[in-house]
C-alpha positions in Angstrom: -24.0 49.6 3.4 -21.8 49.0 6.3 -20.0 45.8 7.3 -17.3 44.2 9.9 -13.7 44.6 9.5 -13.5 41.3 7.5 -16.2 42.2 5.0 -14.8 45.6 4.3 -11.1 43.6 3.9 -12.8 41.4 1.5 -14.1 44.4 -0.4 -10.7 46.2 -0.6 -9.3 42.9 -2.5 -8.6 43.5 -6.3 -11.5 41.7 -8.5 -8.4 39.9 -10.3 -7.3 38.7 -7.3 -10.8 37.3 -6.3 -11.4 35.9 -9.7 -8.0 34.0 -9.3 -9.2 32.5 -6.0 -12.5 31.6 -8.3 -10.6 29.9 -10.6 -8.6 27.8 -8.1 -11.8 26.9 -6.4 -13.3 25.6 -9.5 -10.0 23.5 -10.4 -10.3 22.4 -7.0 -14.0 21.3 -7.5 -13.0 19.6 -10.8 -10.4 17.4 -8.8 -13.1 16.6 -6.3 -15.5 15.8 -8.9 -12.8 13.3 -10.8 -12.6 11.5 -7.0 -16.3 11.2 -6.7 -16.5 9.6 -10.0 -13.9 7.2 -9.5 -15.4 6.2 -6.5 -18.7 5.4 -8.1 -17.3 4.2 -11.3 -14.4 2.1 -10.4 -13.9 1.7 -6.3 -17.4 0.7 -5.3 -18.1 -1.7 -8.4 -14.5 -3.2 -7.9 -15.1 -3.7 -4.1 -18.7 -5.2 -4.6 -17.4 -7.7 -7.4 -14.4 -8.7 -5.4 -16.5 -9.5 -2.4 -19.0 -11.6 -4.6 -16.2 -13.5 -6.0 -15.0 -14.6 -2.8 -18.3 -15.3 -1.1 -18.7 -17.6 -4.3 -15.4 -19.1 -4.2 -15.3 -23.0 -3.7 -12.6 -24.9 -1.8 -9.7 -25.8 -4.6 -9.6 -29.5 -5.6 -6.3 -31.4 -4.5 -3.1 -30.1 -6.2 -5.0 -27.3 -8.0 -3.1 -24.4 -9.2 -6.0 -21.7 -9.6 -6.0 -18.6 -7.3 -9.9 -18.2 -7.5 -10.5 -21.0 -5.2 -9.9 -21.3 -1.6 -6.6 -23.2 -0.7 -5.9 -24.4 2.8 -2.6 -24.3 4.2 -1.2 -25.6 7.5 1.1 -23.2 8.9 3.4 -22.5 12.2 3.3 -19.1 14.2 6.7 -17.7 14.5 5.7 -14.6 16.5 2.8 -12.4 17.1 2.7 -8.8 17.2 0.0 -6.6 19.1 0.9 -2.9 19.4 -1.5 0.0 20.6 0.4 3.2 20.0 -1.8 6.0 20.2 -3.4 6.2 16.6 -1.1 3.6 15.1 -1.8 0.0 16.1 -0.4 -3.1 14.7 -1.8 -6.3 14.7 0.1 -9.3 12.8 1.3 -12.6 12.8 4.5 -14.1 11.1 3.9 -17.7 10.1 6.1 -20.4 8.1 5.4 -23.6 6.2 8.4 -25.5 7.4 11.5 -24.0 5.8 10.0 -23.0 2.1 7.9 -20.1 2.9 7.7 -17.4 5.6 5.3 -14.4 5.7 3.5 -11.7 7.7 -0.5 -11.5 7.8 -2.1 -8.3 9.0 -5.1 -8.1 10.9 -7.5 -5.3 11.7 -8.0 -6.1 15.4 -6.3 -8.6 18.2 -9.4 -10.8 18.4 -10.7 -13.1 18.7 -7.8 -15.5 17.6 -4.5 -13.5 17.1 -4.3 -12.5 20.8 -4.1 -16.1 21.8 -1.6 -17.1 19.3 1.9 -18.2 20.6 5.1 -19.0 18.7 5.0 -22.8 17.8 1.2 -22.9 17.7 0.0 -24.7 14.4 -2.6 -22.7 12.5 -4.9 -23.4 9.5 -4.5 -20.6 6.7 -7.2 -20.1 4.2 -5.5 -18.3 1.0 -7.6 -16.6 -1.9 -5.8 -14.7 -4.9 -2.7 -15.3 -3.1 -3.7 -13.6 -0.2 -4.4 -15.3 3.5 -7.9 -14.1 4.3 -8.8 -16.4 7.1 -6.5 -17.8 10.3 -8.1 -20.6 12.4 -7.0 -22.6 15.2 -9.3 -25.2 17.4 -12.3 -23.9 15.6 -11.6 -20.3 16.4 -11.5 -18.1 13.1 -10.4 -14.6 12.3 -10.3 -12.7 9.0 -7.2 -10.9 8.0 -7.1 -7.5 6.5 -7.1 -8.9 3.3 -10.4 -10.9 3.5 -13.0 -8.9 1.3 -15.7 -7.2 3.6 -19.2 -6.3 2.3 -18.8 -2.6 3.4 -19.3 -0.6 0.2 -21.6 1.6 2.0 -18.5 3.6 3.1 -17.4 3.6 -0.8 -20.6 5.2 -1.4 -20.3 7.7 1.6 -16.9 8.8 0.7 -17.9 9.1 -3.0 -20.8 11.6 -1.8 -18.6 13.5 0.2 -16.4 14.3 -2.8 -19.5 15.0 -5.0 -20.8 17.3 -2.3 -17.4 19.1 -1.9 -17.3 19.3 -5.6 -20.8 21.1 -5.7 -19.9 23.6 -2.9 -16.4 24.3 -4.1 -17.8 24.9 -7.7 -20.5 27.3 -6.5 -18.1 29.2 -4.3 -15.8 29.7 -7.2 -18.0 30.6 -9.7 -19.7 33.3 -7.6 -16.2 34.8 -7.4 -15.8 34.9 -11.0 -19.2 36.4 -11.9 -19.6 39.0 -8.8 -16.0 39.2 -7.4 -16.9 42.4 -5.4 -20.1 41.0 -3.6 -19.7 37.0 -3.5 -21.3 37.0 0.1 -22.7 34.9 1.6 -20.8 32.5 -0.3 -17.7 32.8 1.7 -15.7 30.4 4.3 -17.1 31.8 7.5 -19.7 30.9 8.4 -21.5 29.6 5.3 -18.7 27.4 3.8 -17.5 26.0 6.8 -20.9 24.9 8.3 -21.7 23.4 4.9 -18.1 21.6 4.7 -18.6 20.1 8.5 -22.5 19.4 7.5 -21.2 17.4 4.5 -18.8 15.3 6.5 -21.4 14.6 9.2 -23.8 13.4 7.2 -21.8 11.3 4.9 -20.0 9.4 7.8 -23.1 9.6 9.8 -25.0 7.7 7.3 -21.8 5.4 5.7 -20.7 3.8 9.0 -24.3 2.9 10.3 -25.1 1.5 7.0 -21.9 -0.5 6.8 -22.5 -2.0 10.4 -26.3 -2.8 9.5 -25.7 -3.8 6.0 -28.5 -1.7 4.4 -28.0 -1.3 0.6 -25.2 1.4 -0.1 -27.8 3.5 -2.3 -29.5 4.4 0.7 -26.8 6.6 1.7 -27.3 8.7 -1.4 -30.9 8.6 -1.4 -30.8 9.7 2.5 -27.8 12.1 2.2 -28.5 14.0 -0.7 -31.9 15.6 0.3 -30.5 16.2 3.8 -27.6 18.1 2.5 -30.1 20.1 0.1 -32.1 20.9 3.3 -29.1 21.9 5.1 -27.9 24.1 2.3 -31.2 25.9 2.5 -31.7 26.2 6.1 -28.0 27.4 6.8 -27.9 29.8 4.2 -27.2 33.3 5.9 -30.5 35.3 6.2 -30.4 39.3 5.5 -29.2 40.9 8.8 -27.4 37.8 9.8 -23.5 37.5 10.2 -21.5 37.8 6.7 -18.2 37.9 7.6 -16.0 35.8 5.7 -13.4 35.4 2.7 
């Protein structure tokens, strides 16, 4: 059976070299599987519990030294920094408490408060677990970058992506070990490339809207995994279709 130049080139590669590639792919799959495990066993539960603790936190009693309660501090703005330079953005305010403390608070965006701050302004800071989580002035509040957020849907999306990559790379590596001379269509082009792009599109296409709307994180898995199973079947190259690749 004939094939294009790329396919013939793949056939000329020695079985030992192809099997070595298969071993490397399997090792890469194991790394991705570990990342998937960390995402669901530690990262997602940790962020979920931290947000729940933050929501349940009460204002600190007077002169309390505990860090799990919400303490209030009256600070002065030293300077404000807002920079938008291409892909890197900086949103921060330098604050001080008299002459005893000075620190920098980072934000994810300039509004609604940061962009209106000026040196010398008096602000109220809310601290939790030694981090300033909210800054307010004249009734306008803004969460800092340290404020816990209920966005574990993205944790689930990233974990699912790691799991999908692990499954795909393991399959491609195993085929090279079992059948080094004929591992099509489990090649990067077109099947592997299409599957990887589809995995990223499904994971982030579900994770971001789920975080914005606040739907349960497990729906990302409930919808994403069947969707990728269907995609794997639909994109599987049929006989007579293009099989070029590596």
